[in-house]
PDBQT receptor file of N, H, CA, C and O in Angstrom, charges set to zero:
ATOM      1  N   MET A   1     -11.241  20.862  -4.928  1.00  0.00    +0.000 N 
ATOM      2  CA  MET A   1     -10.170  19.896  -4.960  1.00  0.00    +0.000 C 
ATOM      3  C   MET A   1     -10.591  18.657  -4.173  1.00  0.00    +0.000 C 
ATOM      4  O   MET A   1     -11.243  18.772  -3.135  1.00  0.00    +0.000 OA
ATOM      5  N   THR A   2     -10.227  17.495  -4.654  1.00  0.00    +0.000 N 
ATOM      6  H   THR A   2      -9.697  17.401  -5.497  1.00  0.00    +0.000 HD
ATOM      7  CA  THR A   2     -10.576  16.257  -3.968  1.00  0.00    +0.000 C 
ATOM      8  C   THR A   2      -9.314  15.460  -3.669  1.00  0.00    +0.000 C 
ATOM      9  O   THR A   2      -8.279  15.648  -4.308  1.00  0.00    +0.000 OA
ATOM     10  N   CYS A   3      -9.412  14.587  -2.710  1.00  0.00    +0.000 N 
ATOM     11  H   CYS A   3     -10.253  14.435  -2.191  1.00  0.00    +0.000 HD
ATOM     12  CA  CYS A   3      -8.287  13.744  -2.319  1.00  0.00    +0.000 C 
ATOM     13  C   CYS A   3      -8.541  12.328  -2.830  1.00  0.00    +0.000 C 
ATOM     14  O   CYS A   3      -9.501  11.677  -2.417  1.00  0.00    +0.000 OA
ATOM     15  N   GLY A   4      -7.689  11.860  -3.717  1.00  0.00    +0.000 N 
ATOM     16  H   GLY A   4      -6.909  12.388  -4.053  1.00  0.00    +0.000 HD
ATOM     17  CA  GLY A   4      -7.837  10.519  -4.273  1.00  0.00    +0.000 C 
ATOM     18  C   GLY A   4      -7.757   9.437  -3.215  1.00  0.00    +0.000 C 
ATOM     19  O   GLY A   4      -8.432   8.413  -3.325  1.00  0.00    +0.000 OA
ATOM     20  N   ALA A   5      -6.935   9.647  -2.185  1.00  0.00    +0.000 N 
ATOM     21  H   ALA A   5      -6.387  10.479  -2.096  1.00  0.00    +0.000 HD
ATOM     22  CA  ALA A   5      -6.818   8.659  -1.113  1.00  0.00    +0.000 C 
ATOM     23  C   ALA A   5      -8.149   8.527  -0.367  1.00  0.00    +0.000 C 
ATOM     24  O   ALA A   5      -8.620   7.418  -0.118  1.00  0.00    +0.000 OA
ATOM     25  N   ALA A   6      -8.746   9.656  -0.017  1.00  0.00    +0.000 N 
ATOM     26  H   ALA A   6      -8.364  10.558  -0.220  1.00  0.00    +0.000 HD
ATOM     27  CA  ALA A   6     -10.031   9.631   0.692  1.00  0.00    +0.000 C 
ATOM     28  C   ALA A   6     -11.119   9.003  -0.167  1.00  0.00    +0.000 C 
ATOM     29  O   ALA A   6     -11.938   8.231   0.331  1.00  0.00    +0.000 OA
ATOM     30  N   LEU A   7     -11.130   9.331  -1.453  1.00  0.00    +0.000 N 
ATOM     31  H   LEU A   7     -10.464   9.958  -1.857  1.00  0.00    +0.000 HD
ATOM     32  CA  LEU A   7     -12.133   8.749  -2.359  1.00  0.00    +0.000 C 
ATOM     33  C   LEU A   7     -11.980   7.239  -2.461  1.00  0.00    +0.000 C 
ATOM     34  O   LEU A   7     -12.974   6.514  -2.437  1.00  0.00    +0.000 OA
ATOM     35  N   ALA A   8     -10.745   6.756  -2.574  1.00  0.00    +0.000 N 
ATOM     36  H   ALA A   8      -9.937   7.345  -2.594  1.00  0.00    +0.000 HD
ATOM     37  CA  ALA A   8     -10.503   5.314  -2.679  1.00  0.00    +0.000 C 
ATOM     38  C   ALA A   8     -10.939   4.595  -1.404  1.00  0.00    +0.000 C 
ATOM     39  O   ALA A   8     -11.576   3.542  -1.466  1.00  0.00    +0.000 OA
ATOM     40  N   ILE A   9     -10.596   5.164  -0.252  1.00  0.00    +0.000 N 
ATOM     41  H   ILE A   9     -10.080   6.018  -0.202  1.00  0.00    +0.000 HD
ATOM     42  CA  ILE A   9     -10.963   4.544   1.025  1.00  0.00    +0.000 C 
ATOM     43  C   ILE A   9     -12.475   4.507   1.194  1.00  0.00    +0.000 C 
ATOM     44  O   ILE A   9     -13.030   3.472   1.562  1.00  0.00    +0.000 OA
ATOM     45  N   MET A  10     -13.144   5.620   0.931  1.00  0.00    +0.000 N 
ATOM     46  H   MET A  10     -12.693   6.461   0.632  1.00  0.00    +0.000 HD
ATOM     47  CA  MET A  10     -14.601   5.671   1.104  1.00  0.00    +0.000 C 
ATOM     48  C   MET A  10     -15.316   4.719   0.142  1.00  0.00    +0.000 C 
ATOM     49  O   MET A  10     -16.297   4.079   0.520  1.00  0.00    +0.000 OA
ATOM     50  N   ALA A  11     -14.830   4.623  -1.098  1.00  0.00    +0.000 N 
ATOM     51  H   ALA A  11     -14.033   5.143  -1.406  1.00  0.00    +0.000 HD
ATOM     52  CA  ALA A  11     -15.445   3.709  -2.067  1.00  0.00    +0.000 C 
ATOM     53  C   ALA A  11     -15.245   2.261  -1.637  1.00  0.00    +0.000 C 
ATOM     54  O   ALA A  11     -16.156   1.446  -1.782  1.00  0.00    +0.000 OA
ATOM     55  N   ALA A  12     -14.061   1.926  -1.110  1.00  0.00    +0.000 N 
ATOM     56  H   ALA A  12     -13.321   2.588  -0.993  1.00  0.00    +0.000 HD
ATOM     57  CA  ALA A  12     -13.804   0.560  -0.649  1.00  0.00    +0.000 C 
ATOM     58  C   ALA A  12     -14.709   0.193   0.524  1.00  0.00    +0.000 C 
ATOM     59  O   ALA A  12     -15.189  -0.936   0.620  1.00  0.00    +0.000 OA
ATOM     60  N   ILE A  13     -14.936   1.151   1.409  1.00  0.00    +0.000 N 
ATOM     61  H   ILE A  13     -14.546   2.069   1.332  1.00  0.00    +0.000 HD
ATOM     62  CA  ILE A  13     -15.825   0.909   2.548  1.00  0.00    +0.000 C 
ATOM     63  C   ILE A  13     -17.264   0.741   2.069  1.00  0.00    +0.000 C 
ATOM     64  O   ILE A  13     -17.948  -0.204   2.462  1.00  0.00    +0.000 OA
ATOM     65  N   LYS A  14     -17.717   1.654   1.226  1.00  0.00    +0.000 N 
ATOM     66  H   LYS A  14     -17.162   2.422   0.908  1.00  0.00    +0.000 HD
ATOM     67  CA  LYS A  14     -19.113   1.653   0.769  1.00  0.00    +0.000 C 
ATOM     68  C   LYS A  14     -19.446   0.445  -0.100  1.00  0.00    +0.000 C 
ATOM     69  O   LYS A  14     -20.451  -0.230   0.124  1.00  0.00    +0.000 OA
ATOM     70  N   ASP A  15     -18.599   0.176  -1.091  1.00  0.00    +0.000 N 
ATOM     71  H   ASP A  15     -17.783   0.725  -1.272  1.00  0.00    +0.000 HD
ATOM     72  CA  ASP A  15     -18.893  -0.871  -2.065  1.00  0.00    +0.000 C 
ATOM     73  C   ASP A  15     -18.319  -2.235  -1.689  1.00  0.00    +0.000 C 
ATOM     74  O   ASP A  15     -18.640  -3.241  -2.322  1.00  0.00    +0.000 OA
ATOM     75  N   GLU A  16     -17.468  -2.270  -0.659  1.00  0.00    +0.000 N 
ATOM     76  H   GLU A  16     -17.207  -1.452  -0.145  1.00  0.00    +0.000 HD
ATOM     77  CA  GLU A  16     -16.795  -3.491  -0.221  1.00  0.00    +0.000 C 
ATOM     78  C   GLU A  16     -16.060  -4.182  -1.371  1.00  0.00    +0.000 C 
ATOM     79  O   GLU A  16     -16.108  -5.403  -1.516  1.00  0.00    +0.000 OA
ATOM     80  N   LYS A  17     -15.377  -3.367  -2.186  1.00  0.00    +0.000 N 
ATOM     81  H   LYS A  17     -15.338  -2.375  -2.068  1.00  0.00    +0.000 HD
ATOM     82  CA  LYS A  17     -14.539  -3.901  -3.256  1.00  0.00    +0.000 C 
ATOM     83  C   LYS A  17     -13.355  -2.963  -3.465  1.00  0.00    +0.000 C 
ATOM     84  O   LYS A  17     -13.352  -1.831  -2.981  1.00  0.00    +0.000 OA
ATOM     85  N   ILE A  18     -12.356  -3.444  -4.189  1.00  0.00    +0.000 N 
ATOM     86  H   ILE A  18     -12.359  -4.363  -4.583  1.00  0.00    +0.000 HD
ATOM     87  CA  ILE A  18     -11.142  -2.676  -4.435  1.00  0.00    +0.000 C 
ATOM     88  C   ILE A  18     -11.471  -1.385  -5.179  1.00  0.00    +0.000 C 
ATOM     89  O   ILE A  18     -12.276  -1.370  -6.111  1.00  0.00    +0.000 OA
ATOM     90  N   SER A  19     -10.825  -0.302  -4.741  1.00  0.00    +0.000 N 
ATOM     91  H   SER A  19     -10.172  -0.314  -3.984  1.00  0.00    +0.000 HD
ATOM     92  CA  SER A  19     -10.995   0.995  -5.387  1.00  0.00    +0.000 C 
ATOM     93  C   SER A  19      -9.617   1.590  -5.642  1.00  0.00    +0.000 C 
ATOM     94  O   SER A  19      -8.732   1.495  -4.791  1.00  0.00    +0.000 OA
ATOM     95  N   GLU A  20      -9.429   2.202  -6.809  1.00  0.00    +0.000 N 
ATOM     96  H   GLU A  20     -10.148   2.279  -7.501  1.00  0.00    +0.000 HD
ATOM     97  CA  GLU A  20      -8.154   2.803  -7.162  1.00  0.00    +0.000 C 
ATOM     98  C   GLU A  20      -8.361   4.259  -7.577  1.00  0.00    +0.000 C 
ATOM     99  O   GLU A  20      -9.316   4.590  -8.280  1.00  0.00    +0.000 OA
ATOM    100  N   GLN A  21      -7.450   5.118  -7.129  1.00  0.00    +0.000 N 
ATOM    101  H   GLN A  21      -6.674   4.849  -6.558  1.00  0.00    +0.000 HD
ATOM    102  CA  GLN A  21      -7.513   6.546  -7.437  1.00  0.00    +0.000 C 
ATOM    103  C   GLN A  21      -6.100   7.100  -7.551  1.00  0.00    +0.000 C 
ATOM    104  O   GLN A  21      -5.136   6.464  -7.123  1.00  0.00    +0.000 OA
ATOM    105  N   LEU A  22      -5.988   8.283  -8.127  1.00  0.00    +0.000 N 
ATOM    106  H   LEU A  22      -6.771   8.799  -8.474  1.00  0.00    +0.000 HD
ATOM    107  CA  LEU A  22      -4.728   9.011  -8.164  1.00  0.00    +0.000 C 
ATOM    108  C   LEU A  22      -4.745  10.091  -7.100  1.00  0.00    +0.000 C 
ATOM    109  O   LEU A  22      -5.792  10.662  -6.796  1.00  0.00    +0.000 OA
ATOM    110  N   CYS A  23      -3.580  10.367  -6.538  1.00  0.00    +0.000 N 
ATOM    111  H   CYS A  23      -2.729   9.903  -6.785  1.00  0.00    +0.000 HD
ATOM    112  CA  CYS A  23      -3.449  11.388  -5.513  1.00  0.00    +0.000 C 
ATOM    113  C   CYS A  23      -2.211  12.216  -5.820  1.00  0.00    +0.000 C 
ATOM    114  O   CYS A  23      -1.115  11.667  -5.939  1.00  0.00    +0.000 OA
ATOM    115  N   ALA A  24      -2.370  13.518  -5.950  1.00  0.00    +0.000 N 
ATOM    116  H   ALA A  24      -3.260  13.963  -5.854  1.00  0.00    +0.000 HD
ATOM    117  CA  ALA A  24      -1.243  14.410  -6.221  1.00  0.00    +0.000 C 
ATOM    118  C   ALA A  24      -0.945  15.229  -4.976  1.00  0.00    +0.000 C 
ATOM    119  O   ALA A  24      -1.846  15.812  -4.374  1.00  0.00    +0.000 OA
ATOM    120  N   LEU A  25       0.334  15.269  -4.593  1.00  0.00    +0.000 N 
ATOM    121  H   LEU A  25       1.067  14.796  -5.082  1.00  0.00    +0.000 HD
ATOM    122  CA  LEU A  25       0.770  15.999  -3.409  1.00  0.00    +0.000 C 
ATOM    123  C   LEU A  25       1.824  17.026  -3.807  1.00  0.00    +0.000 C 
ATOM    124  O   LEU A  25       2.656  16.767  -4.675  1.00  0.00    +0.000 OA
ATOM    125  N   THR A  26       1.784  18.170  -3.179  1.00  0.00    +0.000 N 
ATOM    126  H   THR A  26       1.108  18.381  -2.474  1.00  0.00    +0.000 HD
ATOM    127  CA  THR A  26       2.799  19.193  -3.393  1.00  0.00    +0.000 C 
ATOM    128  C   THR A  26       3.313  19.662  -2.038  1.00  0.00    +0.000 C 
ATOM    129  O   THR A  26       2.538  20.017  -1.150  1.00  0.00    +0.000 OA
ATOM    130  N   SER A  27       4.621  19.655  -1.901  1.00  0.00    +0.000 N 
ATOM    131  H   SER A  27       5.251  19.367  -2.622  1.00  0.00    +0.000 HD
ATOM    132  CA  SER A  27       5.256  20.138  -0.679  1.00  0.00    +0.000 C 
ATOM    133  C   SER A  27       5.775  21.549  -0.928  1.00  0.00    +0.000 C 
ATOM    134  O   SER A  27       6.341  21.834  -1.983  1.00  0.00    +0.000 OA
ATOM    135  N   GLU A  28       5.581  22.413   0.036  1.00  0.00    +0.000 N 
ATOM    136  H   GLU A  28       5.122  22.181   0.894  1.00  0.00    +0.000 HD
ATOM    137  CA  GLU A  28       6.074  23.775  -0.092  1.00  0.00    +0.000 C 
ATOM    138  C   GLU A  28       7.427  23.941   0.589  1.00  0.00    +0.000 C 
ATOM    139  O   GLU A  28       7.985  25.038   0.594  1.00  0.00    +0.000 OA
ATOM    140  N   LYS A  29       7.958  22.868   1.161  1.00  0.00    +0.000 N 
ATOM    141  H   LYS A  29       7.504  21.977   1.156  1.00  0.00    +0.000 HD
ATOM    142  CA  LYS A  29       9.269  22.913   1.807  1.00  0.00    +0.000 C 
ATOM    143  C   LYS A  29      10.366  22.658   0.782  1.00  0.00    +0.000 C 
ATOM    144  O   LYS A  29      10.168  21.927  -0.188  1.00  0.00    +0.000 OA
ATOM    145  N   GLU A  30      11.502  23.258   1.004  1.00  0.00    +0.000 N 
ATOM    146  H   GLU A  30      11.663  23.852   1.792  1.00  0.00    +0.000 HD
ATOM    147  CA  GLU A  30      12.707  23.004   0.215  1.00  0.00    +0.000 C 
ATOM    148  C   GLU A  30      12.485  23.117  -1.293  1.00  0.00    +0.000 C 
ATOM    149  O   GLU A  30      12.898  22.237  -2.049  1.00  0.00    +0.000 OA
ATOM    150  N   GLY A  31      11.850  24.173  -1.722  1.00  0.00    +0.000 N 
ATOM    151  H   GLY A  31      11.514  24.887  -1.108  1.00  0.00    +0.000 HD
ATOM    152  CA  GLY A  31      11.677  24.414  -3.144  1.00  0.00    +0.000 C 
ATOM    153  C   GLY A  31      10.472  23.741  -3.768  1.00  0.00    +0.000 C 
ATOM    154  O   GLY A  31      10.240  23.911  -4.965  1.00  0.00    +0.000 OA
ATOM    155  N   GLY A  32       9.717  23.005  -3.029  1.00  0.00    +0.000 N 
ATOM    156  H   GLY A  32       9.906  22.867  -2.056  1.00  0.00    +0.000 HD
ATOM    157  CA  GLY A  32       8.504  22.360  -3.538  1.00  0.00    +0.000 C 
ATOM    158  C   GLY A  32       8.788  21.049  -4.247  1.00  0.00    +0.000 C 
ATOM    159  O   GLY A  32       9.621  20.987  -5.151  1.00  0.00    +0.000 OA
ATOM    160  N   ILE A  33       8.107  20.027  -3.840  1.00  0.00    +0.000 N 
ATOM    161  H   ILE A  33       7.430  20.077  -3.106  1.00  0.00    +0.000 HD
ATOM    162  CA  ILE A  33       8.236  18.703  -4.438  1.00  0.00    +0.000 C 
ATOM    163  C   ILE A  33       6.841  18.236  -4.830  1.00  0.00    +0.000 C 
ATOM    164  O   ILE A  33       5.923  18.252  -4.010  1.00  0.00    +0.000 OA
ATOM    165  N   ASP A  34       6.686  17.826  -6.071  1.00  0.00    +0.000 N 
ATOM    166  H   ASP A  34       7.432  17.813  -6.737  1.00  0.00    +0.000 HD
ATOM    167  CA  ASP A  34       5.410  17.280  -6.529  1.00  0.00    +0.000 C 
ATOM    168  C   ASP A  34       5.504  15.758  -6.579  1.00  0.00    +0.000 C 
ATOM    169  O   ASP A  34       6.457  15.199  -7.123  1.00  0.00    +0.000 OA
ATOM    170  N   ILE A  35       4.518  15.111  -6.011  1.00  0.00    +0.000 N 
ATOM    171  H   ILE A  35       3.745  15.565  -5.569  1.00  0.00    +0.000 HD
ATOM    172  CA  ILE A  35       4.473  13.649  -5.995  1.00  0.00    +0.000 C 
ATOM    173  C   ILE A  35       3.097  13.215  -6.478  1.00  0.00    +0.000 C 
ATOM    174  O   ILE A  35       2.080  13.763  -6.054  1.00  0.00    +0.000 OA
ATOM    175  N   CYS A  36       3.072  12.236  -7.360  1.00  0.00    +0.000 N 
ATOM    176  H   CYS A  36       3.899  11.791  -7.705  1.00  0.00    +0.000 HD
ATOM    177  CA  CYS A  36       1.811  11.663  -7.816  1.00  0.00    +0.000 C 
ATOM    178  C   CYS A  36       1.796  10.190  -7.403  1.00  0.00    +0.000 C 
ATOM    179  O   CYS A  36       2.717   9.435  -7.714  1.00  0.00    +0.000 OA
ATOM    180  N   LEU A  37       0.741   9.800  -6.704  1.00  0.00    +0.000 N 
ATOM    181  H   LEU A  37      -0.007  10.414  -6.451  1.00  0.00    +0.000 HD
ATOM    182  CA  LEU A  37       0.622   8.436  -6.211  1.00  0.00    +0.000 C 
ATOM    183  C   LEU A  37      -0.584   7.737  -6.832  1.00  0.00    +0.000 C 
ATOM    184  O   LEU A  37      -1.627   8.349  -7.063  1.00  0.00    +0.000 OA
ATOM    185  N   HIS A  38      -0.419   6.457  -7.093  1.00  0.00    +0.000 N 
ATOM    186  H   HIS A  38       0.428   5.960  -6.905  1.00  0.00    +0.000 HD
ATOM    187  CA  HIS A  38      -1.535   5.590  -7.480  1.00  0.00    +0.000 C 
ATOM    188  C   HIS A  38      -1.923   4.862  -6.204  1.00  0.00    +0.000 C 
ATOM    189  O   HIS A  38      -1.129   4.099  -5.654  1.00  0.00    +0.000 OA
ATOM    190  N   LEU A  39      -3.153   5.098  -5.726  1.00  0.00    +0.000 N 
ATOM    191  H   LEU A  39      -3.799   5.718  -6.172  1.00  0.00    +0.000 HD
ATOM    192  CA  LEU A  39      -3.613   4.511  -4.481  1.00  0.00    +0.000 C 
ATOM    193  C   LEU A  39      -4.596   3.389  -4.750  1.00  0.00    +0.000 C 
ATOM    194  O   LEU A  39      -5.458   3.488  -5.623  1.00  0.00    +0.000 OA
ATOM    195  N   ARG A  40      -4.450   2.335  -3.991  1.00  0.00    +0.000 N 
ATOM    196  H   ARG A  40      -3.750   2.255  -3.282  1.00  0.00    +0.000 HD
ATOM    197  CA  ARG A  40      -5.374   1.206  -4.092  1.00  0.00    +0.000 C 
ATOM    198  C   ARG A  40      -5.860   0.891  -2.682  1.00  0.00    +0.000 C 
ATOM    199  O   ARG A  40      -5.056   0.650  -1.782  1.00  0.00    +0.000 OA
ATOM    200  N   ALA A  41      -7.164   0.893  -2.495  1.00  0.00    +0.000 N 
ATOM    201  H   ALA A  41      -7.817   1.089  -3.227  1.00  0.00    +0.000 HD
ATOM    202  CA  ALA A  41      -7.779   0.562  -1.209  1.00  0.00    +0.000 C 
ATOM    203  C   ALA A  41      -8.499  -0.767  -1.370  1.00  0.00    +0.000 C 
ATOM    204  O   ALA A  41      -9.350  -0.930  -2.244  1.00  0.00    +0.000 OA
ATOM    205  N   GLN A  42      -8.140  -1.712  -0.510  1.00  0.00    +0.000 N 
ATOM    206  H   GLN A  42      -7.448  -1.580   0.200  1.00  0.00    +0.000 HD
ATOM    207  CA  GLN A  42      -8.700  -3.065  -0.628  1.00  0.00    +0.000 C 
ATOM    208  C   GLN A  42      -9.314  -3.485   0.698  1.00  0.00    +0.000 C 
ATOM    209  O   GLN A  42      -8.625  -3.537   1.717  1.00  0.00    +0.000 OA
ATOM    210  N   PRO A  43     -10.613  -3.786   0.688  1.00  0.00    +0.000 N 
ATOM    211  CA  PRO A  43     -11.253  -4.233   1.929  1.00  0.00    +0.000 C 
ATOM    212  C   PRO A  43     -10.773  -5.636   2.315  1.00  0.00    +0.000 C 
ATOM    213  O   PRO A  43     -10.477  -6.467   1.457  1.00  0.00    +0.000 OA
ATOM    214  N   LEU A  44     -10.705  -5.875   3.625  1.00  0.00    +0.000 N 
ATOM    215  H   LEU A  44     -10.946  -5.199   4.322  1.00  0.00    +0.000 HD
ATOM    216  CA  LEU A  44     -10.265  -7.153   4.147  1.00  0.00    +0.000 C 
ATOM    217  C   LEU A  44     -11.042  -7.432   5.426  1.00  0.00    +0.000 C 
ATOM    218  O   LEU A  44     -11.216  -6.542   6.259  1.00  0.00    +0.000 OA
ATOM    219  N   SER A  45     -11.504  -8.652   5.578  1.00  0.00    +0.000 N 
ATOM    220  H   SER A  45     -11.363  -9.375   4.902  1.00  0.00    +0.000 HD
ATOM    221  CA  SER A  45     -12.211  -9.038   6.789  1.00  0.00    +0.000 C 
ATOM    222  C   SER A  45     -11.428 -10.160   7.466  1.00  0.00    +0.000 C 
ATOM    223  O   SER A  45     -11.136 -11.187   6.853  1.00  0.00    +0.000 OA
ATOM    224  N   VAL A  46     -11.090  -9.947   8.754  1.00  0.00    +0.000 N 
ATOM    225  H   VAL A  46     -11.327  -9.113   9.252  1.00  0.00    +0.000 HD
ATOM    226  CA  VAL A  46     -10.339 -10.930   9.528  1.00  0.00    +0.000 C 
ATOM    227  C   VAL A  46     -11.031 -11.119  10.870  1.00  0.00    +0.000 C 
ATOM    228  O   VAL A  46     -11.175 -10.170  11.641  1.00  0.00    +0.000 OA
ATOM    229  N   ASP A  47     -11.454 -12.332  11.144  1.00  0.00    +0.000 N 
ATOM    230  H   ASP A  47     -11.338 -13.103  10.518  1.00  0.00    +0.000 HD
ATOM    231  CA  ASP A  47     -12.111 -12.655  12.413  1.00  0.00    +0.000 C 
ATOM    232  C   ASP A  47     -13.263 -11.705  12.735  1.00  0.00    +0.000 C 
ATOM    233  O   ASP A  47     -13.431 -11.296  13.884  1.00  0.00    +0.000 OA
ATOM    234  N   GLY A  48     -14.042 -11.361  11.735  1.00  0.00    +0.000 N 
ATOM    235  H   GLY A  48     -13.905 -11.693  10.802  1.00  0.00    +0.000 HD
ATOM    236  CA  GLY A  48     -15.191 -10.495  11.935  1.00  0.00    +0.000 C 
ATOM    237  C   GLY A  48     -14.854  -9.009  11.981  1.00  0.00    +0.000 C 
ATOM    238  O   GLY A  48     -15.758  -8.179  12.084  1.00  0.00    +0.000 OA
ATOM    239  N   ASN A  49     -13.586  -8.661  11.907  1.00  0.00    +0.000 N 
ATOM    240  H   ASN A  49     -12.852  -9.335  11.823  1.00  0.00    +0.000 HD
ATOM    241  CA  ASN A  49     -13.168  -7.262  11.890  1.00  0.00    +0.000 C 
ATOM    242  C   ASN A  49     -12.922  -6.827  10.456  1.00  0.00    +0.000 C 
ATOM    243  O   ASN A  49     -12.314  -7.561   9.676  1.00  0.00    +0.000 OA
ATOM    244  N   LYS A  50     -13.393  -5.633  10.104  1.00  0.00    +0.000 N 
ATOM    245  H   LYS A  50     -13.887  -5.037  10.737  1.00  0.00    +0.000 HD
ATOM    246  CA  LYS A  50     -13.196  -5.103   8.758  1.00  0.00    +0.000 C 
ATOM    247  C   LYS A  50     -12.010  -4.138   8.750  1.00  0.00    +0.000 C 
ATOM    248  O   LYS A  50     -11.876  -3.280   9.623  1.00  0.00    +0.000 OA
ATOM    249  N   TRP A  51     -11.155  -4.303   7.738  1.00  0.00    +0.000 N 
ATOM    250  H   TRP A  51     -11.264  -4.999   7.028  1.00  0.00    +0.000 HD
ATOM    251  CA  TRP A  51      -9.974  -3.481   7.570  1.00  0.00    +0.000 C 
ATOM    252  C   TRP A  51      -9.928  -2.983   6.134  1.00  0.00    +0.000 C 
ATOM    253  O   TRP A  51     -10.518  -3.589   5.240  1.00  0.00    +0.000 OA
ATOM    254  N   ILE A  52      -9.231  -1.884   5.918  1.00  0.00    +0.000 N 
ATOM    255  H   ILE A  52      -8.751  -1.392   6.644  1.00  0.00    +0.000 HD
ATOM    256  CA  ILE A  52      -8.968  -1.399   4.565  1.00  0.00    +0.000 C 
ATOM    257  C   ILE A  52      -7.445  -1.337   4.401  1.00  0.00    +0.000 C 
ATOM    258  O   ILE A  52      -6.768  -0.592   5.109  1.00  0.00    +0.000 OA
ATOM    259  N   LEU A  53      -6.920  -2.120   3.467  1.00  0.00    +0.000 N 
ATOM    260  H   LEU A  53      -7.470  -2.725   2.891  1.00  0.00    +0.000 HD
ATOM    261  CA  LEU A  53      -5.495  -2.084   3.156  1.00  0.00    +0.000 C 
ATOM    262  C   LEU A  53      -5.258  -0.984   2.133  1.00  0.00    +0.000 C 
ATOM    263  O   LEU A  53      -5.998  -0.870   1.156  1.00  0.00    +0.000 OA
ATOM    264  N   ILE A  54      -4.241  -0.183   2.352  1.00  0.00    +0.000 N 
ATOM    265  H   ILE A  54      -3.640  -0.275   3.146  1.00  0.00    +0.000 HD
ATOM    266  CA  ILE A  54      -3.915   0.907   1.440  1.00  0.00    +0.000 C 
ATOM    267  C   ILE A  54      -2.545   0.638   0.823  1.00  0.00    +0.000 C 
ATOM    268  O   ILE A  54      -1.557   0.444   1.531  1.00  0.00    +0.000 OA
ATOM    269  N   PHE A  55      -2.506   0.630  -0.494  1.00  0.00    +0.000 N 
ATOM    270  H   PHE A  55      -3.309   0.787  -1.069  1.00  0.00    +0.000 HD
ATOM    271  CA  PHE A  55      -1.259   0.468  -1.235  1.00  0.00    +0.000 C 
ATOM    272  C   PHE A  55      -1.011   1.761  -2.008  1.00  0.00    +0.000 C 
ATOM    273  O   PHE A  55      -1.902   2.247  -2.706  1.00  0.00    +0.000 OA
ATOM    274  N   ALA A  56       0.173   2.310  -1.891  1.00  0.00    +0.000 N 
ATOM    275  H   ALA A  56       0.897   1.915  -1.325  1.00  0.00    +0.000 HD
ATOM    276  CA  ALA A  56       0.517   3.545  -2.591  1.00  0.00    +0.000 C 
ATOM    277  C   ALA A  56       1.769   3.303  -3.435  1.00  0.00    +0.000 C 
ATOM    278  O   ALA A  56       2.772   2.778  -2.951  1.00  0.00    +0.000 OA
ATOM    279  N   ARG A  57       1.685   3.694  -4.696  1.00  0.00    +0.000 N 
ATOM    280  H   ARG A  57       0.870   4.120  -5.089  1.00  0.00    +0.000 HD
ATOM    281  CA  ARG A  57       2.820   3.532  -5.612  1.00  0.00    +0.000 C 
ATOM    282  C   ARG A  57       3.138   4.897  -6.210  1.00  0.00    +0.000 C 
ATOM    283  O   ARG A  57       2.254   5.579  -6.727  1.00  0.00    +0.000 OA
ATOM    284  N   ASP A  58       4.395   5.285  -6.137  1.00  0.00    +0.000 N 
ATOM    285  H   ASP A  58       5.114   4.730  -5.717  1.00  0.00    +0.000 HD
ATOM    286  CA  ASP A  58       4.831   6.569  -6.678  1.00  0.00    +0.000 C 
ATOM    287  C   ASP A  58       4.892   6.467  -8.208  1.00  0.00    +0.000 C 
ATOM    288  O   ASP A  58       5.687   5.706  -8.759  1.00  0.00    +0.000 OA
ATOM    289  N   ILE A  59       4.047   7.239  -8.873  1.00  0.00    +0.000 N 
ATOM    290  H   ILE A  59       3.401   7.857  -8.425  1.00  0.00    +0.000 HD
ATOM    291  CA  ILE A  59       4.023   7.247 -10.345  1.00  0.00    +0.000 C 
ATOM    292  C   ILE A  59       4.387   8.637 -10.870  1.00  0.00    +0.000 C 
ATOM    293  O   ILE A  59       4.008   9.006 -11.982  1.00  0.00    +0.000 OA
ATOM    294  N   SER A  60       5.113   9.395 -10.073  1.00  0.00    +0.000 N 
ATOM    295  H   SER A  60       5.421   9.096  -9.170  1.00  0.00    +0.000 HD
ATOM    296  CA  SER A  60       5.484  10.766 -10.441  1.00  0.00    +0.000 C 
ATOM    297  C   SER A  60       6.204  10.816 -11.784  1.00  0.00    +0.000 C 
ATOM    298  O   SER A  60       5.892  11.654 -12.630  1.00  0.00    +0.000 OA
ATOM    299  N   GLN A  61       7.162   9.920 -11.978  1.00  0.00    +0.000 N 
ATOM    300  H   GLN A  61       7.416   9.239 -11.292  1.00  0.00    +0.000 HD
ATOM    301  CA  GLN A  61       7.938   9.933 -13.207  1.00  0.00    +0.000 C 
ATOM    302  C   GLN A  61       7.052   9.659 -14.431  1.00  0.00    +0.000 C 
ATOM    303  O   GLN A  61       7.193  10.327 -15.455  1.00  0.00    +0.000 OA
ATOM    304  N   GLN A  62       6.149   8.689 -14.331  1.00  0.00    +0.000 N 
ATOM    305  H   GLN A  62       6.034   8.147 -13.499  1.00  0.00    +0.000 HD
ATOM    306  CA  GLN A  62       5.248   8.385 -15.452  1.00  0.00    +0.000 C 
ATOM    307  C   GLN A  62       4.339   9.570 -15.756  1.00  0.00    +0.000 C 
ATOM    308  O   GLN A  62       4.087   9.873 -16.922  1.00  0.00    +0.000 OA
ATOM    309  N   GLN A  63       3.846  10.241 -14.720  1.00  0.00    +0.000 N 
ATOM    310  H   GLN A  63       4.050   9.994 -13.773  1.00  0.00    +0.000 HD
ATOM    311  CA  GLN A  63       2.974  11.394 -14.918  1.00  0.00    +0.000 C 
ATOM    312  C   GLN A  63       3.742  12.558 -15.522  1.00  0.00    +0.000 C 
ATOM    313  O   GLN A  63       3.192  13.337 -16.301  1.00  0.00    +0.000 OA
ATOM    314  N   TYR A  64       5.009  12.675 -15.163  1.00  0.00    +0.000 N 
ATOM    315  H   TYR A  64       5.455  12.043 -14.530  1.00  0.00    +0.000 HD
ATOM    316  CA  TYR A  64       5.844  13.748 -15.691  1.00  0.00    +0.000 C 
ATOM    317  C   TYR A  64       5.977  13.622 -17.208  1.00  0.00    +0.000 C 
ATOM    318  O   TYR A  64       5.889  14.617 -17.927  1.00  0.00    +0.000 OA
ATOM    319  N   TRP A  65       6.186  12.405 -17.689  1.00  0.00    +0.000 N 
ATOM    320  H   TRP A  65       6.258  11.596 -17.105  1.00  0.00    +0.000 HD
ATOM    321  CA  TRP A  65       6.349  12.174 -19.135  1.00  0.00    +0.000 C 
ATOM    322  C   TRP A  65       5.040  12.346 -19.839  1.00  0.00    +0.000 C 
ATOM    323  O   TRP A  65       4.970  12.193 -21.059  1.00  0.00    +0.000 OA
TER     324      TRP A  65
């Protein structure tokens, strides 16, 4: 099993460009909740410091259909 969030972050760091991946989460609390996220990792450089911006969008409903 792989984590789409980790893959997106590592690719953004390595390639220094935007990376997008899917991430599926399942909660075992309260009957179980499945969530599917579209993750976008975007490198950013500010004053010589490197940052990775992470954007997450819930696409559970689209994946369900």
